[in-house]
Structures are given as structure tokens and as C-alpha cells.
N, C-alpha and C positions, 0 to 999 in steps of 0.2 A: 611386443607392447603397442597392440593396436587393434582395435574393433572394425579395421576395415576389411572387406573381402581379402581372405587368404586362400590364392588358388595354387593347386599343386600339379604340376607338369611332370611325365616322365623324361626328363632333360639333363642335361648339364646346368651350371649357372648362367650360361653363355645362353641356351637358351631361354632361359627366364629373362634375361636381359634383351635378347632379341626381341619377345614377346612384348615388354615394357617399352620399346622405341616403335613397334609397328602397329601395333594395338591402338595408338593415341595421336597418330601424326599422318600427315598426307603428303605426297610427292612434292616436292619444292620449297615444303615450310624450312624455315631457318632455324636451327636448332645451335646450340654453344655445347662443347664436349671439353670436358678437361682431361689433357693429357700428360701427365707425369712419370709413364710407366705402360707397361704391355698392355695392360687392359683398357686404360682410357684410351690408348690407342686402338685398340678392338672395337671398342663402342663406337668409334670413328668410324672405323671402317664400315661396319653394320650400316652405320645411318647415311654413309655414302654409298654403299651400294642399294639402298633404297631410295636413291634417288633423293634424299633431303640434302639442303644445302646445309652444309657441315662447317662452324667455324671454331677451331679448335683455339682451348686457351691452353698454353704449353707452360711447363716448366721441366727444368732439367732431372731428369731420372735420379732419384735420391731425395730431392728436395719438394715439399709440398706446393701444392697450386696457391698461388697469389689470390685470394678473395677479392682482392684490391680490384685485381683485373675483371672480372666479373660484374663488380658492382658498375664499373665504368661502361661495359658494354650494354647491359641491361638500363642503366638509365640514360644512355644514348639514345635507347630505341624508342622514341615518341611515338612510331606509329604503332609500337606494340606487334611487330612481325616476327620477333621470336617466340616459338612456339615452345620451347622445351630445354632445359640446361640438365646434360647428361654428366653425371659425376660418381666417381669409384670413390667410396668411402676409404676402405683399407687398399692401397696398391700394394698388391700381395707379391709382385716383382722386385718391388724396392724396398718392402716394408714401413711404408709412409703412410701415416693418418691424415687426411685432407681433412679441412676446417668446414665439415659440413654443417654445422650450426649457422656459421656467419654466412656460408653462400647461401643456404637456403634464406636468409633474412632477406638480402639482395631478391631471389627470385621471388619471394613473397610481395616486396614492395612493388616489383615488375606490375604484377596484379595478372598477365596473362599466361604467361610461360608454366608449364608443368615444370616441375623438378623431377628426375626418373636417378636413382640411386642404384649403382652396383654395392649390395651390402653384404658381397658372399663371404669375404674374409672378416665382416666386423659383427655380424648378427650372432650375438653369442659371447661375444668377445668383449664388446663396448655398448654401454645402454643407448639404443637408438629411440629414442621416444616419439615413434612415428605420428602420430595422433596429436601429440603436445606441438611438435613442428610441422606439422600438416604436410608431411610428406607426400607426393601423388602416387608415384610407383617405388617399389622399394623389392629388389630381387635378391635373393641368396638361394643357397645349393646346400644338398643333404650330406656332403662330404667333410665339411669344415666345422663351424660351430655345433652342429647337429651329430656330429659324432659317427655317422653312418657312412657306408659306401657311397660312391656317386651315384647320380641315376634317377633324383628326385630335384625338382626345382621349385621355387615357392616365390609367389609374387603377389604382394600386398597392393590392393588397388583403391585408392581415394576415390572419394565423389566427385571432385573435380575432374579426374582423368577419367570417368564413366561417361561425364557430360562429352569430353572429348572423342569417346569411342563412336560417338552417335554419328559423329561428322567425318570420322578417321576414313582416309580412302587409301591406304597402303595396303596391298595382297595378304591376305592371311588366311591358313587354312588349319592347320595342325597345331598353331599358337596362336588360334582366335581366343581369347579370353574370355570373350562373351559365351561361346560353348562352356568353356569350365565354368563360368559361373553359374548359367543354367543348369549344368548336370549338378554342381556341389549342391546347390538347394535340395535335389533329390537323393543326395548321400551317394553319388554316384561318380562317374568320370566319363567323357567324351570319346576317350580312346583306352586301348588297353594298359592297366596300369601295371606297375611291378610289385606286385602284392607284397611279396617277401620282404622289400622296402619299408613298407608302411607298418609291417610287423615291427621291424629295427626301429622305425620312428617314434613309435608307441612305445617302447621300452627306453630309450634316450629322452623323450620327453618328461617320463616317470622321474628318470634320473634327474634332469634338470629342475622339475618341479621339486623335488625334495632338497636339493641344494640350494634353490633361493636365488633369482636373479642379481641381487645386489652381491651374492657371496661367489657367482660366477664372474662378474665384472672383476671385483677383487682380486679372485684368483689368478684371473689370467695379466693386470695389473701386478701382481707377484711374481709370476714366472718373467715377463719381460722384464721388471727391473732386476731380476736375479740374473738373466740371459743377458743382459746390458753389461751390468757389474762383472760378472764373469770375462767376456769379451773386453772388457777396457784393463782389466788386472793381466790380460796376455798381453797387453801391447798393441792390438788390433784395432785398425781404425772401424768406426761403427760407420753404416753407408745410409747416410741420413741423421738428421737432429733429434735429439732427445725430445724436444719439443714437439715433433711431430711423428714420436716411436709407434707403431702400430701394434696394438697386444697381443695380435695374432702372430705377428714373425718379425725377427730379428735379421737384418741383412748385416753382413758382414765383408770388408774390405780389406783382405791379407796385402802385404807388401807385393810389389811387382814379383820379386825374386821367387815368390811362392805361389805358386800354380793354385788357385782354388779346387780345380777339377781334380787336382792329387791331392788334397784334403780330402774331397769327397771320397775319393776311390780308396782310400787309406781305412778312413773311418767305416767305409761300406764292409769291406771284405774283413778287416780285423775283429770290427766289433759288431756288425749288423747293423748298424745305424745308419739311416738314409737322412743326409742333409742335402736340401734342395740347391741346385745350382743357380747361376745368373743365366737369365734370359736374353735373347737376343746380344745385342753387343757388350752386353755384360756377362757374357760366356767366359769362365775362366777366371775372371774379374772378382767375380764376388761367390759368397756362397750364404744359403737362410737357412736360420736354425727356427722350425715351427714351435711355437708353443700355445696351439691352439686345440678347443676341443677336449679331448683325452688326454693330452701328454700332461705328465704329472711331474711334481717336484724330483723325483727321482729319477726320471727320463732326463731332466734337463742336468742334474748333477753327472749322470752316467754320458751323457753326450760331451759334456765341456771335460771331463776325463777322456773320453776318445778322443777330443780335437785336442787336448794336451800331446799326447802321444803322437799323433801326425802332425803336428809342428815341429816337435824336436825330432823325429825321424826324417822331416825335410829341411833339417837342417836350421830351422829357424830357434833361435836362443835366448829372445828378448825378454823371456819371463823367467821367474823360479817354478820349478817344477810344483805343482801343488796350488800356485796362485790363483786360478781360474776357479778353481773347486773350493779354495778359502774365502774368495769374495761372493761366489754362491751362494756357501754356507752362511757367511755371516747377513746377508739380507735376507734369508729365509729364517735365521733363527731373531731377526729383530722384526720381522713383518706377521 
């Protein structure tokens, strides 16, 4: 959803975000970084490693960032010392979707700061009108909404960011986006590309074009609603509010007596289905059900069935067998 330069790197999404940080800033620059999960924390670590003055705006894991805190910090910056705001749109570690539109509006009102967006698991799942919002740098990766193996990363760069690039002083070589821009104009790349992934990308882009963006977004909303309804029907708490639910992934917090890792093990060994685990301090406390990219309605129904079996096997009986599947089926039938 942009006409900005879209540059393709041979890296993970982390490479795209690192490129988005180092190409447009200088040592000692003041940046705000939204941190409410593993990936927000990661971008703060990257910025710190490059000598930036990082100020974290935090929220409890499982809760969305408070956009009002960004407004306060940006409005208080009368000398325009804040050079960038770094935000994760869909925080994959917790299943939370941050309010990008509102936070971006405060960045635009500030006038000086760039907004650098981790859209790794939101691109292809939810509408991100990059040009309409005036987003300066947006990063994503191939293995999420684009439905191909990891190895390609994408960075959309706007005019304001390119202006900042001209005076930015952070060291860069492999991730120097100026090189990628120059070579992209000649239909080539500055370094060896993973050609197989380009062919895969070509195929999935055709699939996405055939389905249409609005249909893709609606499908992700439908799968998110289906998953959340099923989990609630099983009596399991969701990790994060419905109002900030990510259309890419749903995080579930089973009761303390049920180890999330044991659930994952049973579902994997008995049904060959992979549920993601909790990260960092949430390991063993939550599990995550992905509904991004090529995940289908059938996949969700199957995963919920497997989850019911695992829960019963572990002695969790706070639901009637079949309740999760029935709830999921109702949502699908009505949408």
C-alpha cells in the first residue's frame, strides 16, 4: 500500500529493522522506542548498540502501548531533539496490535521525528496505508504474511527518511539502503540474492493479487475471531484484550496448573501441529496460535480439536468436549 521505494534484503525481519534504524540516524540521536514485548525490546537493544539515546515507552506484556505517553513525550520536546519513534505494530510475542495510526499522528504533529515501524507480522494481515499515513520507514519479512520461507526482508522508505539518510552518520555497509536503492533502479541487488525465494515471492504475490487485499484482511479478522471465540469457549484466558488483538496471532494464558509447554508437546507429538510458546519470562505460561498467511479455516478447526484433546489429557476439564470447535464453527458459519 505504498509508492515509496521498496527495497529487498537477504535477511530476516530483524535485518530490515536494523537497516531502518541505522540508515537514518546518527550517534547520540534521541529516539523513543515502544516496548511491550520481545520485539519492541529488541529494537531498543539495536538502537542502544549503535549508540543512540533510547527512551523506552513501556507497557506490560500483553497490553497495548499507551499512545498518550507518546503524545506527552513528543509535545514536551520543544527543541525537536527526538529524531525517531520506533514502534512494533503487531507484537508477535504477545498477540497485541498497537495503535499505529494514533501514535503516528503524534509523530506527524512533532514534525521532526521519523516513524520507524516493525510491520513484520502485520503486513498482509491488516491494512497499513503507508502513503496515506505518511509512514517513513516500514519493515517486514518474507515468512509471515508473504507466506514463503524466511530469508527475504522488505523496507519501504519515504522521502523524509531519504533526506535524513543524507546526513545520517551511523556505520552501515551490508545494510546500506542507499546501495539497495541504487541497484534496484537497475533491477539488480548489491549482494548475492536468494533467487529461490524471489521465485517463491513471485508466486505468493500472484496468490495475494488474486485474492485481493480487502479479502485478505477480512480473512485474517475472521480467523482471529474464530480462534478467540474457541479459546474462550474452553474457559481459557486470552493474553491481551480483544480491543488490541492482533490478526496475526492469538496468545493464550492457561491456568497455572496447566503447563503451556506440556500443551505444546502433546499437540506436536500427537497431531503434528506446532503451537508457538511463550518467550522470555512467559515461557511455560502462554502459548500462541498463529493465523497468519497461508493458515486456513481448516487449520484452525484442527488446531482447536487438538488443543481440546491436550487439555483433557492434562486434566483440565473446565469445558464440555467439542465446545471450542463448536464455537469456532459458529463464527465461521456466521462470517
